[in-house]
Each structure stands twice: as structure tokens, then as C-alpha cells.
C-alpha positions as CSV (number, residue, x, y, z in Angstrom):
1,X,21.1,-11.2,5.6
2,X,17.5,-10.1,6.1
3,X,14.9,-12.8,6.0
4,X,11.6,-11.8,4.5
5,X,9.8,-14.4,6.5
6,X,11.1,-12.8,9.7
7,X,10.0,-9.3,8.7
8,X,6.6,-10.7,7.6
9,X,6.2,-12.5,10.9
10,X,7.1,-9.3,12.8
11,X,4.6,-7.3,11.0
12,X,1.8,-9.9,11.5
13,X,2.6,-9.9,15.2
14,X,2.6,-6.1,15.3
15,X,-0.8,-6.0,13.7
16,X,-2.2,-8.6,16.1
17,X,-0.8,-6.9,19.2
18,X,-2.2,-3.5,18.1
19,X,-5.6,-5.2,18.4
20,X,-4.8,-6.7,21.8
21,X,-5.6,-10.1,20.4
22,X,-4.1,-13.5,21.3
23,X,-2.5,-16.0,19.0
24,X,-5.4,-18.3,19.9
25,X,-8.0,-15.8,18.8
26,X,-6.3,-15.1,15.5
27,X,-5.4,-18.7,14.8
28,X,-9.0,-19.7,15.3
29,X,-10.4,-17.0,13.1
30,X,-7.8,-17.8,10.4
31,X,-8.4,-21.5,10.7
32,X,-4.7,-22.3,11.2
33,X,-3.1,-24.1,14.1
34,X,-1.9,-21.9,16.9
35,X,1.6,-23.5,16.7
36,X,1.9,-22.8,13.0
37,X,0.8,-19.2,13.4
38,X,3.3,-18.8,16.2
39,X,6.1,-20.2,13.9
40,X,5.0,-17.8,11.1
41,X,5.1,-14.8,13.5
42,X,8.6,-15.9,14.7
43,X,9.8,-16.1,11.1
44,X,10.4,-19.9,11.4
45,X,7.9,-20.8,8.7
46,X,7.2,-19.4,5.3
47,X,3.6,-18.5,4.9
48,X,1.8,-19.3,1.6
49,X,-0.2,-16.5,-0.1
50,X,-3.4,-18.4,0.9
51,X,-2.3,-18.5,4.6
52,X,-1.4,-14.8,4.5
53,X,-4.8,-13.9,3.1
54,X,-6.5,-16.0,5.8
55,X,-4.4,-14.4,8.6
56,X,-5.0,-10.9,7.2
57,X,-8.8,-11.5,6.9
58,X,-8.8,-12.8,10.6
59,X,-6.9,-9.6,11.6
60,X,-9.2,-7.4,9.4
61,X,-6.2,-5.8,7.9
62,X,-5.6,-5.7,4.1
63,X,-2.7,-7.7,2.9
64,X,-1.4,-4.6,1.2
65,X,-1.1,-2.9,4.6
66,X,0.9,-5.8,5.9
67,X,3.1,-5.9,2.8
68,X,3.7,-2.2,3.0
69,X,4.9,-2.5,6.6
70,X,7.2,-5.4,5.5
71,X,8.5,-3.3,2.6
72,X,9.2,-0.3,4.9
73,X,11.1,-2.5,7.3
74,X,13.0,-4.2,4.5
75,X,14.1,-0.8,3.1
76,X,15.4,0.2,6.5
77,X,17.3,-3.1,6.9
78,X,18.8,-2.8,3.4
79,X,20.0,0.8,4.1
80,X,21.6,-0.4,7.3
81,X,23.3,-3.4,5.6
82,X,24.5,-1.6,2.5
83,X,24.2,2.2,2.5
84,X,25.9,2.6,-0.8
85,X,23.3,0.4,-2.5
86,X,20.4,2.0,-0.9
87,X,21.1,5.4,-2.5
88,X,22.4,4.1,-5.9
89,X,20.0,5.1,-8.6
90,X,18.3,2.3,-10.6
91,X,19.0,3.0,-14.2
92,X,16.5,2.3,-17.0
93,X,13.4,2.0,-14.7
94,X,11.8,5.3,-15.8
95,X,12.4,4.5,-19.5
96,X,10.9,1.0,-19.2
97,X,7.9,2.4,-17.3
98,X,7.3,5.0,-19.9
99,X,7.5,2.3,-22.7
100,X,5.0,0.1,-20.8
101,X,2.6,3.0,-20.3
102,X,2.9,3.9,-23.9
103,X,2.2,0.3,-25.0
104,X,-0.9,0.2,-22.7
105,X,-2.2,3.4,-24.2
106,X,-1.5,2.2,-27.7
107,X,-3.4,-1.0,-27.0
108,X,-6.2,1.0,-25.4
109,X,-6.0,-1.0,-22.2
110,X,-4.7,1.8,-19.9
111,X,-7.2,3.0,-17.3
112,X,-8.5,6.5,-17.6
113,X,-7.1,8.9,-15.1
114,X,-10.6,9.5,-13.8
115,X,-10.9,5.7,-13.1
116,X,-7.6,5.7,-11.3
117,X,-8.6,8.7,-9.1
118,X,-12.1,7.2,-8.4
119,X,-10.6,3.8,-7.4
120,X,-8.1,5.5,-5.1
121,X,-10.8,7.4,-3.2
């Protein structure tokens, strides 16, 4: 079984090591104890969203980048653990997404395509 906290810790450690920073430097900048940060990186402690935000800020890495790395590693682990499930199509997702999009447009709360493109740039 894949533990999300372990994948998250691995990704945080990867990000820290890419910057050639020590646990002490990041823990100080994040205002978290060195021991606790070490436990998070080793997957022994679950990090709260507030703690993750603080660590990512200290690393100067967006939380979305960290979560994308975790998501990619989770996908690899899932494919290795259950190859049949990894390629099985998820039914009904496209239909639900289309209904939600139609509801947003009908309620006039969907963003304009130009806004989406501008925010992505």
C-alpha cells in the first residue's frame, strides 16, 4: 500500500536537496522544529495544509508543484501495484464534467476563455 505521507515527504526532501539546503535551514525558515520536519520528510508524520504551505514557502516552491510531483509518483506506484486498474477507463467522468461546465455557463459564473488563457500565462 502506498502511503501518501511518504510520497509527500520524499517530494519535499527532493525539493530541499535540489536547492542544496539543510533541514536546519528549511525548518528555521518554515518555523517548524527540525525534528518534526525530518519526520515529515521520512513519511512518519502527516503534515497539515498549514505546515505544507509554510514548508513550501520556505522552499520557495509552489504547493502545486510539490503536489504535482506527489501525484506523478502516486500514479507510478498505482500502475506498479495494480496494472489492470491503472488502464481501466473511468466511466461517467466526461459526462459529469460536461454537465458541471454547462451548469456554470448557465449560471453565468464560468470564466471567459480569455481569462483562463491570461491567468495561465
